[in-house]
C-alpha positions in Angstrom: 88.4 -15.8 -43.6 89.7 -16.2 -47.1 91.4 -12.8 -46.8 93.0 -14.0 -43.5 94.4 -17.1 -45.0 95.5 -15.5 -48.3 96.8 -12.2 -46.9 96.8 -11.4 -43.2 98.4 -14.7 -42.0 101.2 -14.0 -44.5 101.6 -10.4 -43.4 102.2 -11.4 -39.9 105.2 -13.6 -41.1 106.4 -11.0 -43.5 106.7 -8.2 -40.9 109.5 -10.1 -39.3 111.5 -10.0 -42.6 110.5 -6.7 -44.2 109.7 -3.1 -43.3 105.9 -3.4 -43.6 103.1 -0.9 -44.2 99.5 -1.9 -43.5 96.6 0.4 -44.6 92.9 0.2 -43.7 91.6 1.2 -47.2 88.5 3.3 -46.3 88.8 5.3 -49.6 88.6 2.1 -51.6 85.5 1.1 -49.6 83.6 4.2 -50.8 83.2 2.6 -54.2 80.1 1.1 -52.8 77.5 2.9 -50.6 78.3 3.0 -46.9 76.1 3.7 -44.0 77.8 6.7 -42.2 76.6 5.4 -38.8 78.4 2.1 -39.2 81.3 3.0 -41.5 83.5 4.3 -38.7 83.0 1.1 -36.7 83.9 -1.0 -39.8 87.1 0.9 -40.2 88.1 0.4 -36.5 87.0 -3.2 -36.7 89.5 -3.9 -39.4 92.3 -2.2 -37.4 91.4 -4.3 -34.4 91.5 -7.5 -36.5 94.9 -6.5 -37.9 96.2 -6.2 -34.3 94.4 -9.3 -33.1 95.8 -11.4 -35.9 99.4 -10.4 -35.0 100.3 -7.3 -36.9 102.7 -5.6 -34.5 102.8 -1.8 -34.4 106.3 -1.9 -33.1 107.4 -3.6 -36.3 104.9 -2.3 -38.8 103.1 0.9 -39.7 99.3 0.6 -39.3 97.1 3.5 -40.4 93.8 4.6 -42.1 94.2 5.5 -45.7 92.1 8.7 -45.7 94.1 10.1 -42.9 97.2 10.5 -45.1 96.2 13.0 -47.8 99.1 12.0 -50.1 97.2 8.9 -51.1 94.5 11.0 -52.8 97.1 13.5 -54.2 99.3 10.8 -55.8 96.2 9.0 -57.2 95.2 12.2 -59.0 98.7 12.7 -60.4 98.8 9.1 -61.6 95.4 9.6 -63.2 97.0 12.1 -65.5 99.2 9.4 -67.0 96.7 6.6 -66.8 94.9 5.6 -70.0 91.2 4.7 -70.1 91.6 1.6 -72.4 94.1 0.1 -70.0 91.8 0.5 -67.0 88.9 -0.9 -69.0 90.8 -4.1 -69.5 91.1 -4.7 -65.7 89.3 -8.1 -65.1 87.9 -7.1 -61.8 86.4 -3.9 -63.2 84.7 -5.9 -66.0 83.3 -8.4 -63.6 82.0 -5.8 -61.1 80.7 -3.6 -64.0 78.6 -6.6 -65.1 77.3 -7.3 -61.6 76.7 -3.6 -60.5 75.6 -1.9 -63.7 73.3 0.5 -61.8 76.0 1.4 -59.3 78.9 1.7 -61.6 81.0 4.7 -60.6 84.3 6.4 -61.3 85.8 5.2 -58.0 85.3 1.6 -59.1 86.9 2.3 -62.5 89.8 4.2 -60.8 90.4 1.6 -58.1 93.7 0.3 -59.6 95.1 3.8 -59.8 94.4 4.5 -56.1 95.9 1.1 -55.3 99.0 2.1 -57.3 99.3 5.3 -55.2 98.9 3.3 -52.0 101.9 1.1 -53.1 104.2 3.6 -54.7 104.0 6.2 -51.9 106.3 4.0 -49.7 109.0 3.1 -52.1 107.6 -0.4 -52.0 109.9 -3.3 -53.1 107.4 -6.1 -52.8 103.6 -6.5 -52.5 102.0 -9.6 -51.0 99.1 -10.4 -53.4 96.9 -13.2 -54.6 96.8 -14.2 -58.2 93.6 -12.2 -58.8 95.3 -9.0 -57.8 98.2 -9.5 -60.3 96.6 -7.4 -63.0 96.3 -4.5 -60.6 99.9 -4.8 -59.5 101.0 -4.9 -63.1 99.1 -1.6 -63.7 101.0 -0.2 -60.7 104.3 -1.3 -62.2 103.3 0.2 -65.5 102.4 3.6 -64.0 105.6 3.7 -62.0 107.7 3.1 -65.1 105.6 5.6 -67.1 106.1 8.3 -64.4 109.8 7.6 -64.1 110.4 7.8 -67.9 108.2 10.8 -68.4 109.5 12.9 -65.5 112.3 11.4 -63.3 113.1 8.1 -61.6 111.1 8.6 -58.4 109.2 5.3 -57.9 110.5 1.8 -57.3 109.0 -1.0 -59.5 107.4 -3.3 -57.0 107.5 -7.1 -57.3 104.6 -9.4 -56.4 104.9 -11.7 -53.4 102.4 -14.5 -54.2 100.7 -16.2 -51.3 101.5 -19.9 -51.0 98.1 -20.5 -49.5 95.7 -22.4 -51.8 92.8 -20.3 -53.0 89.8 -20.7 -50.8 86.4 -20.6 -52.5 83.3 -19.3 -50.9 80.6 -21.3 -49.1 78.8 -21.5 -52.4 81.8 -23.2 -54.0 81.3 -21.0 -57.1 83.5 -17.9 -56.6 86.3 -16.9 -54.2 85.2 -16.0 -50.7 84.1 -12.4 -50.9 82.1 -10.0 -48.8 80.3 -8.6 -51.9 79.1 -12.1 -52.9 77.7 -13.0 -49.5 79.6 -16.3 -49.4 82.1 -15.5 -46.8 82.9 -16.3 -43.1 84.1 -13.2 -41.3 86.8 -13.0 -38.7 84.2 -11.0 -36.7 81.5 -13.7 -36.9 80.3 -15.3 -33.6 80.6 -19.0 -33.0 77.0 -19.4 -33.9 77.4 -17.4 -37.1 80.2 -19.7 -38.2 78.3 -22.9 -37.4 75.2 -21.6 -39.2 77.1 -20.6 -42.3 79.0 -23.9 -42.6 75.8 -25.8 -42.0 74.3 -24.2 -45.0 77.4 -24.5 -47.2 76.9 -26.1 -50.6 77.9 -29.7 -51.0 78.0 -32.1 -53.9 75.8 -35.1 -54.8 76.8 -38.4 -53.2 78.0 -39.0 -49.7 81.7 -39.5 -50.0 83.9 -37.0 -48.3 86.9 -37.0 -50.6 89.1 -34.4 -52.2 88.2 -34.4 -55.9 88.2 -31.0 -57.5 86.7 -32.2 -60.8 83.8 -34.2 -59.5 83.3 -32.8 -55.9 84.4 -29.2 -55.9 82.2 -28.1 -53.0 83.3 -30.9 -50.7 86.9 -30.4 -51.8 86.7 -26.7 -50.8 85.4 -27.6 -47.3 88.2 -30.2 -47.0 90.7 -27.6 -47.9 89.2 -25.3 -45.3 89.4 -28.1 -42.7 93.0 -28.7 -43.6 94.1 -25.1 -43.5 92.5 -24.4 -40.1 93.4 -27.7 -38.4 96.8 -28.5 -39.8 95.7 -32.1 -40.5 96.5 -33.5 -43.9 93.6 -33.9 -46.4 94.3 -37.6 -46.6 93.9 -38.0 -42.8 90.7 -36.0 -42.9 89.3 -38.2 -45.6 90.1 -41.3 -43.6 88.5 -39.8 -40.5 85.2 -39.2 -42.3 85.1 -42.4 -44.3 81.6 -43.7 -44.2 80.3 -40.6 -42.3 77.8 -38.0 -43.5 78.1 -34.4 -44.5 76.3 -33.1 -41.4 78.8 -34.6 -39.0 81.7 -33.4 -41.2 80.2 -29.8 -41.2 79.6 -29.8 -37.5 83.3 -30.8 -36.9 84.5 -28.3 -39.5 82.6 -25.5 -37.6 84.3 -26.5 -34.4 87.7 -26.5 -36.1 87.2 -23.0 -37.5 85.9 -21.7 -34.2 88.8 -23.1 -32.3 91.2 -21.4 -34.7 89.3 -18.1 -34.5 88.8 -18.0 -30.7 92.2 -16.5 -29.9 91.7 -13.8 -32.6 88.2 -13.1 -31.2 89.6 -12.8 -27.6 92.4 -10.5 -28.7 90.0 -8.4 -30.8 87.7 -7.9 -27.8 90.6 -6.8 -25.6 91.7 -4.2 -28.2 88.0 -3.1 -28.4 88.0 -2.4 -24.7 91.3 -0.4 -24.8 90.2 2.4 -27.1 93.0 4.6 -26.0 95.6 2.1 -27.2 93.9 1.6 -30.5 93.7 5.4 -31.1 97.5 5.7 -30.2 98.5 2.9 -32.6 96.5 4.6 -35.5 97.8 8.1 -34.6 101.4 7.0 -34.5 100.9 4.9 -37.7 99.4 7.9 -39.4 102.3 10.1 -38.4 104.9 7.7 -39.7 103.0 7.1 -42.9 102.5 10.8 -43.5 106.2 11.5 -42.9 107.2 8.8 -45.4 104.6 9.7 -48.1 105.3 13.4 -47.9 109.0 12.8 -48.7 108.0 10.8 -51.8 105.4 13.4 -52.9 108.1 16.1 -52.7 110.2 14.0 -55.0 107.3 13.5 -57.4 106.4 17.3 -57.4 110.1 18.2 -58.0 110.2 15.6 -60.9 107.2 17.3 -62.4 108.9 20.7 -62.0 105.8 22.0 -60.4 105.7 22.2 -56.7 102.1 23.4 -56.4 102.3 23.0 -52.6 104.6 26.2 -52.5 102.9 28.4 -55.0 102.2 31.1 -52.5 105.6 30.9 -50.7 
């Protein structure tokens, strides 16, 4: 849900103003163990959510990352100009390395380089990101400049498009809403799942339902959630629950969230029924993405003066 508010909601608006490319990043997902039986369904579930949330395949390219081989190829080329100390300084790598010491792998370390390849392959001018992704985007910009100066000016230097949506913390009110931290509400959650999760969300001492980040960060986060999904001002919400308890507030918040998610759930279920349409969207998206990315890779190979794709021609 945090990803929807901070990213997907903005993507839907941006596709009306920009040529947009949306990628289901299954290669990135391999940095943690995946169950082969459910991984395919997870990939398709994300594609269905993109469509259900309003990403229009007539306006945008939607595809699965691993189906366009140039992503892996450019990642490897960028690896040759990436420097280990720079990647070691990535904040997200340091945080995940601390949490997942036993599962630390090269894919996690190399995550920003693959992200750079994802971006640079499409001559990208702007990337919608949250503040936490700015270091990764800056690494992308650095690699683009380095390649251009070392070989030839192939890649554009992308600019960040920061989300205007306030950062939504997880239900533990400790970290941002994240799948890996187990503090998130998913767009695929049922009504009962949403109600159960919000019921168990962390609150603060006292009974007042007021927005006070310093003294009541957990309640403030839930108020922000209520505001973002209902459209009501925080002041009006505070007045509505003056003298009322946390349980009533949480029950109403669950209803607000579910009312917002219902149209997305219904659309997702429709796309799930029409498997032929989903397959067509991803097939056409893959073809468009492959066509664009291969053109850029040809430029990159030419710039390196080594077109290894034609070594036997």
